[in-house]
N, CA, C and O atoms as a MOPAC input file, in Angstrom:
PM7 MOZYME 1SCF
protein

 N     -0.13200 1   -29.47900 1   -15.82800 1
 C     -0.85100 1   -30.48200 1   -15.58500 1
 C     -2.73600 1   -30.39000 1   -16.51400 1
 O     -3.85000 1   -30.14400 1   -16.05300 1
 N     -2.41400 1   -30.61500 1   -17.45300 1
 C     -4.23500 1   -30.49300 1   -18.22300 1
 C     -4.46900 1   -31.52200 1   -18.49800 1
 O     -3.99900 1   -32.54400 1   -18.99800 1
 N     -5.95800 1   -30.78100 1   -17.76600 1
 C     -7.06400 1   -31.68200 1   -17.84100 1
 C     -7.86000 1   -32.55800 1   -19.66300 1
 O     -7.57700 1   -32.14100 1   -20.78600 1
 N     -8.35200 1   -33.17700 1   -19.50900 1
 C     -9.08200 1   -33.20800 1   -21.40200 1
 C     -9.81200 1   -32.26900 1   -21.02800 1
 O    -10.42000 1   -31.92000 1   -20.01600 1
 N     -9.46800 1   -31.62600 1   -22.96500 1
 C     -9.74300 1   -30.70200 1   -23.10100 1
 C     -9.41800 1   -29.25000 1   -22.55300 1
 O    -10.01300 1   -28.25800 1   -22.13100 1
 N     -8.09300 1   -29.70900 1   -22.81300 1
 C     -7.32600 1   -28.70700 1   -22.86200 1
 C     -7.03000 1   -27.91600 1   -21.56200 1
 O     -5.92300 1   -27.40600 1   -21.39100 1
 N     -7.87800 1   -27.83200 1   -20.78000 1
 C     -8.30000 1   -26.67300 1   -19.22000 1
 C     -6.78400 1   -27.01200 1   -18.51400 1
 O     -6.38900 1   -28.17700 1   -18.46400 1
 N     -6.17900 1   -26.17100 1   -18.11100 1
 C     -5.17400 1   -26.52800 1   -17.27600 1
 C     -6.08500 1   -26.60600 1   -15.70200 1
 O     -7.10300 1   -26.09900 1   -15.23100 1
 N     -5.19000 1   -27.40700 1   -15.34300 1
 C     -5.42700 1   -27.86200 1   -13.84900 1
 C     -4.91900 1   -26.51000 1   -12.80800 1
 O     -3.80600 1   -26.06000 1   -13.07900 1
 N     -5.63200 1   -25.88900 1   -11.71200 1
 C     -5.44000 1   -24.63000 1   -10.86700 1
 C     -5.86100 1   -25.33400 1    -9.39400 1
 O     -6.46100 1   -24.59300 1    -8.61600 1
 N     -5.66500 1   -26.32100 1    -9.08400 1
 C     -5.60000 1   -27.04900 1    -7.54800 1
 C     -4.53500 1   -26.83500 1    -6.84900 1
 O     -3.54200 1   -27.51100 1    -7.11700 1
 N     -4.46800 1   -25.79000 1    -5.72200 1
 C     -3.62300 1   -25.57600 1    -5.50600 1
 C     -3.02900 1   -23.90100 1    -5.61100 1
 O     -2.30100 1   -23.54400 1    -4.68400 1
 N     -3.21500 1   -23.28000 1    -6.29100 1
 C     -3.15600 1   -22.22600 1    -6.69300 1
 C     -3.60000 1   -21.35300 1    -5.16800 1
 O     -2.83100 1   -20.67300 1    -4.48800 1
 N     -4.90500 1   -21.58900 1    -4.93200 1
 C     -5.52500 1   -20.75400 1    -3.91400 1
 C     -4.72800 1   -20.49800 1    -2.53800 1
 O     -4.78600 1   -19.50300 1    -1.81400 1
 N     -3.94700 1   -21.70200 1    -2.37300 1
 C     -3.00300 1   -22.47200 1    -1.36400 1
 C     -1.48200 1   -21.64300 1    -1.39900 1
 O     -0.91800 1   -21.05400 1    -0.47800 1
 N     -1.14500 1   -21.79400 1    -2.51700 1
 C     -0.24700 1   -20.65900 1    -2.84200 1
 C     -0.25100 1   -19.48900 1    -2.75300 1
 O      0.83800 1   -19.04600 1    -2.39100 1
 N     -1.28400 1   -18.49600 1    -2.98800 1
 C     -1.71400 1   -17.18600 1    -2.67700 1
 C     -1.89500 1   -16.82000 1    -1.72700 1
 O     -1.53600 1   -15.74600 1    -1.24300 1
 N     -2.78200 1   -18.05400 1    -1.05600 1
 C     -2.37700 1   -17.79600 1     0.78100 1
 C     -1.18000 1   -17.06500 1     1.45400 1
 O     -0.93500 1   -15.97200 1     1.96400 1
 N     -0.67100 1   -18.03700 1     1.23400 1
 C      0.95200 1   -18.34600 1     1.27600 1
 C      1.38000 1   -17.17800 1     0.83200 1
 O      2.08700 1   -16.41800 1     1.49400 1
 N      1.04000 1   -17.00200 1    -0.13100 1
 C      2.53400 1   -15.34200 1     0.23200 1
 C      1.91100 1   -13.89900 1     0.94300 1
 O      2.48300 1   -12.94500 1     1.47100 1
 N      0.26200 1   -14.25300 1     0.66200 1
 C     -0.40600 1   -13.45600 1     1.12300 1
 C     -0.51800 1   -12.33700 1     2.57800 1
 O     -0.61300 1   -11.16400 1     2.94100 1
 N     -0.36900 1   -14.54200 1     3.25600 1
 C     -0.51300 1   -14.47800 1     5.23200 1
 C      0.13000 1   -13.62200 1     5.92600 1
 O     -0.46700 1   -13.33200 1     6.96200 1
 N      1.52400 1   -12.87400 1     5.71300 1
 C      2.85600 1   -12.20000 1     6.27100 1
 C      1.61500 1   -10.94600 1     6.62300 1
 O      1.32200 1   -10.53300 1     7.74600 1
 N      0.96600 1   -10.47300 1     5.19100 1
 C      0.66700 1    -8.74000 1     5.58200 1
 C     -0.80500 1    -9.08600 1     6.22700 1
 O     -1.33600 1    -8.12300 1     6.77900 1
 N     -1.53400 1   -10.30700 1     6.23800 1
 C     -2.98400 1   -10.39700 1     6.67200 1
 C     -2.16600 1   -10.28200 1     8.01800 1
 O     -2.41000 1    -9.28000 1     8.69200 1
 N     -1.16400 1   -11.23200 1     8.53300 1
 C     -1.09200 1   -10.93600 1     9.78800 1
 C     -0.49200 1    -9.47200 1    10.19700 1
 O     -0.68700 1    -8.82100 1    11.22400 1
 N      0.26800 1    -9.18700 1     9.10000 1
 C      0.55800 1    -7.94600 1    10.16700 1
 C     -0.33100 1    -6.37900 1    10.21700 1
 O     -0.08800 1    -5.36800 1    10.87600 1
 N     -1.45000 1    -6.68000 1     9.21700 1
 C     -1.97300 1    -6.04200 1     9.48500 1
 C     -2.81500 1    -6.33600 1    10.17000 1
 O     -2.72400 1    -5.45300 1    11.02300 1
 N     -3.90200 1    -7.16600 1    10.56500 1
 C     -4.74600 1    -8.11500 1    12.01800 1
 C     -3.43100 1    -7.76500 1    13.10000 1
 O     -3.83700 1    -8.23900 1    14.16100 1
 N     -2.54700 1    -7.38400 1    13.26800 1
 C     -1.45300 1    -6.55900 1    14.45700 1
 C     -1.75500 1    -5.84500 1    15.05000 1
 O     -2.00600 1    -5.60700 1    16.23100 1
 N     -1.72400 1    -5.16800 1    13.54600 1
 C     -2.11100 1    -3.28200 1    13.87800 1
 C     -3.28300 1    -2.90400 1    14.42000 1
 O     -3.32800 1    -2.06200 1    15.31600 1
 N     -4.18700 1    -3.40400 1    14.00100 1
 C     -5.77000 1    -3.13100 1    14.09200 1
 C     -5.71400 1    -3.17700 1    15.52600 1
 O     -5.71900 1    -2.22900 1    16.31100 1
 N     -5.65900 1    -4.42700 1    15.76600 1
 C     -5.53800 1    -4.89300 1    16.94000 1
 C     -5.09100 1    -4.07900 1    17.84900 1
 O     -5.75800 1    -3.82800 1    18.85300 1
 N     -3.56400 1    -3.40600 1    17.55900 1
 C     -2.57500 1    -2.41300 1    18.36900 1
 C     -3.44200 1    -1.02900 1    18.25400 1
 O     -3.24600 1    -0.17500 1    19.11900 1
 N     -3.95100 1    -0.89500 1    17.69900 1
 C     -4.64600 1     0.36200 1    17.40500 1
 C     -5.66800 1     0.12400 1    17.84500 1
 O     -5.90400 1    -0.48300 1    16.80000 1
 N     -6.77700 1    -0.03100 1    18.53900 1
 C     -7.76600 1    -0.96400 1    19.07600 1
 C     -7.76300 1    -0.11900 1    20.92400 1
 O     -8.45500 1     0.58900 1    21.65500 1
 N     -6.11900 1    -1.03500 1    20.86000 1
 C     -5.64400 1    -0.66600 1    22.24300 1
 C     -5.67000 1     0.02800 1    22.68800 1
 O     -6.28600 1     0.19300 1    23.74100 1
 N     -4.37100 1     1.54700 1    21.55300 1
 C     -3.94200 1     2.27200 1    22.22800 1
 C     -5.22700 1     3.29900 1    21.96200 1
 O     -5.01300 1     4.50400 1    22.09600 1
 N     -6.67600 1     2.80200 1    21.55500 1
 C     -7.41200 1     4.05000 1    21.86700 1
 C     -8.13800 1     3.78300 1    22.28000 1
 O     -9.09900 1     4.50300 1    22.00800 1
 N     -8.60000 1     2.08900 1    23.70400 1
 C     -9.00200 1     2.16700 1    24.45600 1
 C     -8.11100 1     2.91100 1    25.93900 1
 O     -8.63100 1     3.58700 1    26.82700 1
 N     -6.63000 1     2.50500 1    25.80800 1
 C     -5.82200 1     3.13800 1    26.26700 1
 C     -5.65900 1     4.84200 1    26.14700 1
 O     -5.09400 1     5.48900 1    27.02900 1
 N     -6.01100 1     5.21800 1    25.40500 1
 C     -6.34200 1     6.15100 1    25.35200 1
 C     -7.37400 1     7.20000 1    26.06500 1
 O     -7.13500 1     8.29000 1    26.58400 1
 N     -8.36700 1     6.62700 1    25.94100 1
 C    -10.04400 1     7.00200 1    26.84600 1
 C     -9.67000 1     6.78900 1    28.09600 1
 O     -9.69900 1     7.79400 1    28.80600 1
 N     -9.17600 1     5.36100 1    28.81700 1
 C     -8.94700 1     5.62300 1    30.37500 1
 C     -8.74600 1     6.53200 1    30.68000 1
 O     -9.43100 1     7.30000 1    31.35600 1
 N     -6.67200 1     6.78100 1    29.77300 1
 C     -6.28900 1     7.85800 1    30.71400 1
 C     -6.71900 1     9.12600 1    30.65600 1
 O     -6.16800 1     9.79800 1    31.52800 1
 N     -7.94900 1    10.12900 1    29.57600 1
 C     -8.74700 1    10.84900 1    29.28800 1
 C     -9.83500 1    10.63200 1    30.68300 1
 O     -9.95900 1    11.78300 1    31.10100 1
 N    -10.57300 1     9.82000 1    31.48200 1
 C    -10.94800 1     9.36000 1    32.15600 1
 C    -10.16900 1     9.53900 1    33.15400 1
 O    -10.46800 1    10.25400 1    34.11000 1
 N     -9.07700 1     8.90200 1    33.03900 1
 C     -8.85800 1     9.25700 1    34.58000 1
 C     -7.81300 1    10.56000 1    35.00300 1
 O     -7.58200 1    10.56800 1    36.21200 1
 N     -7.26700 1    11.45500 1    34.37600 1
 C     -7.26900 1    12.58100 1    34.15800 1
 C     -7.95000 1    13.62600 1    35.07200 1
 O     -7.55200 1    14.30700 1    36.01700 1
 N     -9.23100 1    13.47800 1    34.37100 1
 C    -10.22100 1    14.08300 1    34.32400 1
 C    -10.65400 1    13.88300 1    36.45200 1
 O    -10.91200 1    14.90300 1    37.09000 1
 N    -10.64100 1    12.75500 1    37.01700 1
 C    -10.61100 1    12.34200 1    38.38300 1
 C     -9.31200 1    12.61900 1    38.72900 1
 O     -9.19000 1    12.76800 1    39.94500 1
 N     -8.30400 1    12.74100 1    38.10400 1
 C     -7.36800 1    13.55400 1    39.30800 1
 C     -6.89900 1    14.49100 1    39.03000 1
 O     -5.71200 1    14.54500 1    39.35000 1
 N     -7.60300 1    16.03400 1    38.14400 1
 C     -7.96800 1    16.98600 1    38.10600 1
 C     -9.15600 1    17.37200 1    39.43400 1
 O     -9.04600 1    18.21800 1    40.32000 1
 N    -10.02100 1    16.62800 1    39.22700 1
 C    -11.34300 1    16.92800 1    40.43400 1
 C    -10.53200 1    16.52200 1    41.72800 1
 O    -10.84700 1    17.18400 1    42.71700 1
 N     -9.82700 1    15.83400 1    41.87000 1
 C     -9.24700 1    15.58900 1    43.27600 1
 C     -7.79400 1    16.64000 1    43.50500 1
 O     -7.71000 1    17.23000 1    44.58200 1
 N     -7.37200 1    16.71400 1    43.10600 1
 C     -6.12200 1    17.64900 1    43.17400 1
 C     -7.18900 1    18.97200 1    43.45000 1
 O     -6.70500 1    19.80800 1    44.21300 1
 N     -8.57000 1    19.28400 1    42.94100 1
 C     -8.83600 1    20.63200 1    43.27300 1
 C     -8.88600 1    21.10300 1    44.36300 1
 O     -8.47300 1    22.15900 1    44.84400 1
 N     -9.91500 1    19.48700 1    45.10300 1
 C    -10.48500 1    19.44300 1    46.09200 1
 C     -9.26600 1    19.65000 1    47.38900 1
 O     -9.23800 1    20.32900 1    48.41500 1
 N     -8.79800 1    19.17400 1    47.06600 1
 C     -7.03900 1    19.51100 1    47.57500 1
 C     -7.17900 1    17.47500 1    48.41900 1
 O     -7.36000 1    17.17900 1    49.60000 1
 N     -7.05600 1    16.82200 1    47.57700 1
 C     -6.96600 1    15.42700 1    47.52900 1
 C     -5.72800 1    14.94700 1    47.11800 1
 O     -4.95900 1    15.90600 1    47.18800 1
 N     -5.18600 1    14.04600 1    46.76000 1
 C     -3.90500 1    13.58100 1    46.27200 1
 C     -5.14400 1    13.25200 1    44.73100 1
 O     -6.32200 1    13.10200 1    44.40700 1
 N     -3.58400 1    13.31400 1    44.19800 1
 C     -4.51800 1    12.95200 1    42.51600 1
 C     -3.81900 1    11.45700 1    42.11900 1
 O     -4.24200 1    10.75100 1    41.20300 1
 N     -2.50900 1    11.06600 1    43.10700 1
 C     -1.79900 1    10.40500 1    42.25400 1
 C     -2.53400 1     8.59900 1    42.07000 1
 O     -2.33700 1     7.84700 1    41.11500 1
 N     -3.27700 1     8.34600 1    43.15900 1
 C     -3.98600 1     7.04700 1    42.68200 1
 C     -4.78700 1     7.11200 1    41.83000 1
 O     -5.27900 1     5.98400 1    41.81900 1
 N     -5.48700 1     7.96100 1    40.73700 1
 C     -5.87100 1     8.47000 1    40.04000 1
 C     -5.23600 1     8.21500 1    38.13700 1
 O     -5.75200 1     8.15200 1    37.02100 1
 N     -3.43800 1     8.12100 1    38.92200 1
 C     -2.79600 1     7.94200 1    37.42100 1
 C     -2.65300 1     6.96500 1    37.19800 1
 O     -2.31100 1     6.81800 1    36.02400 1
 N     -2.78400 1     5.55100 1    38.07100 1
 C     -2.07700 1     4.22100 1    37.52900 1
 C     -0.67400 1     4.04500 1    37.42800 1
 O      0.16300 1     4.01000 1    38.33000 1
 N     -0.52500 1     3.92700 1    36.08100 1
 C      1.50600 1     3.73300 1    35.62800 1
 C      1.34900 1     5.42600 1    35.03500 1
 O      2.28000 1     5.90300 1    34.38700 1
 N      0.59800 1     5.92200 1    35.21000 1
 C      1.31500 1     6.68300 1    34.25200 1
 C      1.71300 1     7.80600 1    34.83300 1
 O      1.44600 1     7.94900 1    36.02700 1
 N      2.49400 1     8.93100 1    34.06600 1
 C      3.87000 1     9.45900 1    34.85300 1
 C      2.27500 1    11.02200 1    35.08000 1
 O      1.41800 1    11.41900 1    34.29000 1
 N      2.61500 1    11.41400 1    36.51800 1
 C      2.04900 1    12.90500 1    36.53300 1
 C      2.10600 1    14.54600 1    36.58500 1
 O      3.05400 1    14.85000 1    37.30900 1
 N      1.61500 1    15.40900 1    36.21600 1
 C      2.36100 1    16.12000 1    36.74700 1
 C      0.62600 1    17.35200 1    36.90900 1
 O     -0.37500 1    17.61900 1    36.24400 1
 N      1.39600 1    17.79800 1    38.53300 1
 C      0.30200 1    18.85500 1    38.35800 1
 C      0.25500 1    20.27900 1    38.34700 1
 O      1.34200 1    20.70500 1    38.73800 1
 N     -0.53300 1    21.19100 1    38.06800 1
 C      0.23300 1    22.55100 1    37.89100 1
 C     -1.21200 1    23.29700 1    39.00400 1
 O     -2.41300 1    23.02800 1    39.00200 1
 N     -0.66000 1    23.97800 1    39.58700 1
 C     -1.83400 1    25.60000 1    39.87600 1
 C     -1.81500 1    26.31500 1    39.43400 1
 O     -0.77800 1    26.64600 1    40.00900 1
 N     -2.01100 1    27.22100 1    38.70800 1
 C     -2.42300 1    28.34300 1    38.15700 1
 C     -3.74600 1    29.00000 1    38.99700 1
 O     -4.71000 1    28.41600 1    39.49100 1
 N     -3.42700 1    30.36700 1    38.96600 1
 C     -4.89200 1    30.96900 1    39.95400 1
 C     -5.98300 1    30.26600 1    40.31300 1
 O     -5.79200 1    29.32700 1    41.08600 1
 N     -6.79200 1    30.42800 1    40.04200 1
 C     -8.16900 1    29.38200 1    40.05700 1
 C     -8.06200 1    28.33800 1    39.66300 1
 O     -8.78900 1    27.55000 1    40.26900 1
 N     -7.30700 1    27.77700 1    38.66900 1
 C     -7.56200 1    26.50900 1    38.01100 1
 C     -6.13800 1    25.18600 1    38.59300 1
 O     -5.03700 1    25.57600 1    38.98300 1
 N     -6.46000 1    23.94500 1    38.52500 1
 C     -5.13600 1    23.14600 1    38.96000 1
 C     -5.62300 1    21.91800 1    37.84200 1
 O     -6.57700 1    21.14100 1    37.80300 1
 N     -4.31200 1    22.20800 1    36.86900 1
 C     -4.43800 1    20.53800 1    35.72400 1
 C     -3.36700 1    19.95000 1    36.16800 1
 O     -2.40500 1    20.38600 1    36.80000 1
 N     -3.64500 1    18.85300 1    35.75300 1
 C     -3.03000 1    17.38300 1    35.82300 1
 C     -3.06300 1    17.29400 1    34.44300 1
 O     -3.84800 1    17.57700 1    33.53800 1
 N     -1.52600 1    16.62100 1    34.62100 1
 C     -2.08700 1    16.14100 1    32.87400 1
 C     -0.83000 1    14.27900 1    33.25400 1
 O      0.07100 1    13.93900 1    34.02000 1
 N     -1.44800 1    13.82700 1    32.38900 1
 C     -1.65700 1    11.90900 1    32.85600 1
 C     -0.26800 1    11.64200 1    31.27300 1
 O     -0.75100 1    11.71100 1    30.14200 1
 N      1.04400 1    11.41200 1    31.37800 1
 C      1.57400 1    10.55600 1    29.97500 1
 C      1.58900 1     9.06800 1    30.28700 1
 O      1.65800 1     8.51400 1    31.38400 1
 N      1.53500 1     8.72000 1    29.46400 1
 C      1.64500 1     7.35800 1    28.72800 1
 C      2.43600 1     6.61000 1    27.65900 1
 O      3.27400 1     7.17700 1    26.95800 1
 N      2.11700 1     5.23700 1    27.55600 1
 C      2.51600 1     4.84900 1    26.52800 1
 C      1.51000 1     3.67500 1    26.01000 1
 O      0.56600 1     3.14900 1    26.59900 1
 N      2.26300 1     3.34700 1    24.13600 1
 C      0.87900 1     2.55200 1    23.91900 1
 C      2.16000 1     1.74100 1    22.85700 1
 O      3.26600 1     2.20900 1    22.58600 1
 N      1.43400 1     0.08300 1    22.28900 1
 C      1.90400 1    -0.44600 1    21.77900 1
 C      3.73700 1    -0.41900 1    21.88100 1
 O      4.59600 1    -0.10100 1    21.06000 1
 N      3.79900 1    -0.89000 1    23.22200 1
 C      4.99200 1    -1.39700 1    23.92700 1
 C      6.02100 1    -0.35900 1    24.24500 1
 O      7.14400 1    -0.52900 1    24.71900 1
 N      5.41800 1     0.75900 1    23.89100 1
 C      6.15100 1     1.93300 1    24.82500 1
 C      6.90800 1     2.77700 1    22.83900 1
 O      8.08600 1     2.88200 1    22.49700 1
 N      5.71000 1     3.15600 1    22.08200 1
 C      5.75300 1     3.33200 1    21.06500 1
 C      5.30500 1     4.05000 1    20.52200 1
 O      5.69400 1     4.57900 1    19.48000 1
 N      4.13300 1     4.27400 1    21.27700 1
 C      2.88500 1     5.59900 1    20.48600 1
 C      3.08400 1     6.42700 1    22.04500 1
 O      3.04100 1     5.60900 1    22.96400 1
 N      3.21400 1     7.34400 1    22.34600 1
 C      3.33400 1     8.23800 1    23.72000 1
 C      1.93900 1     8.68000 1    23.64100 1
 O      1.42000 1     8.67400 1    22.52400 1
 N      1.60500 1     8.86500 1    24.13000 1
 C      0.17600 1     9.34400 1    25.28400 1
 C     -0.22000 1    10.22500 1    26.19900 1
 O      0.06100 1    10.02100 1    27.38000 1
 N     -0.62400 1    10.86100 1    25.98100 1
 C     -0.62800 1    12.09200 1    26.64900 1
 C     -2.38300 1    13.00100 1    27.08100 1
 O     -2.96700 1    13.50400 1    26.12100 1
 N     -2.87400 1    13.08800 1    28.13100 1
 C     -4.17400 1    14.28400 1    28.81100 1
 C     -4.13400 1    14.76600 1    29.79800 1
 O     -3.79900 1    14.59100 1    30.96900 1
 N     -4.70900 1    15.71000 1    28.87000 1
 C     -4.84700 1    17.22800 1    30.15900 1
 C     -6.07200 1    17.13700 1    30.47900 1
 O     -6.80700 1    16.51400 1    29.71300 1
 N     -6.75100 1    17.86600 1    31.96600 1
 C     -7.76600 1    18.60600 1    32.33600 1
 C     -7.16000 1    19.36800 1    33.02500 1
 O     -5.93300 1    19.47300 1    33.00800 1
 N     -8.30100 1    20.33300 1    34.08100 1
 C     -8.60400 1    21.33200 1    34.22100 1
 C     -9.51600 1    21.28700 1    35.50300 1
 O    -10.63400 1    21.01800 1    35.06400 1
 N     -9.59400 1    21.41900 1    36.89600 1
 C    -11.05500 1    21.62100 1    37.69500 1
 C    -10.47600 1    22.93500 1    38.15600 1
 O     -9.28100 1    23.23300 1    38.18400 1
 N    -11.74200 1    23.84500 1    38.59400 1
 C    -11.63400 1    25.22900 1    39.33000 1
 C    -10.95400 1    24.65200 1    41.15400 1
 O    -11.51200 1    24.22900 1    42.16600 1
 N    -10.12400 1    24.82100 1    40.93500 1
 C     -9.91400 1    25.47900 1    42.61700 1
 C    -10.66100 1    25.33600 1    43.58600 1
 O    -10.77800 1    24.51100 1    44.49200 1
 N    -11.57700 1    27.03600 1    43.01200 1
 C    -12.29900 1    27.04200 1    44.58400 1
 C    -13.67300 1    26.14600 1    44.33800 1
 O    -14.71800 1    26.72900 1    44.62600 1
 N    -13.75100 1    25.17800 1    43.98000 1
 C    -15.00800 1    24.53800 1    44.19100 1
 C    -14.84800 1    23.17600 1    44.69500 1
 O    -15.14900 1    22.07800 1    44.22700 1
 N    -14.20700 1    23.61100 1    45.94400 1
 C    -14.18900 1    22.91600 1    47.12800 1
 C    -15.02800 1    22.51900 1    47.56500 1
 O    -14.94000 1    21.90700 1    48.62900 1

């Protein structure tokens, strides 16, 4: 459709472009939100593993600090090391955090 003076009418062009780009925008937003969630999960895992390692070094049970993460405890000499493993992004992204504490610091 042409307006007076030979200029084309471009009404609706922005709507069509947005409709074409909307799936990509949704995917990018979902990945960004998932990435922030995964980073938050990693920070929480690192915080929990430090507490679990200190508890294990004192002789207390480290399991309450693990939450839903898998826990591994290893004592080597004067150190007690704890590793927590979990997943993020619906089980797609594996996460792990390790920490060691001095067993002599009871």
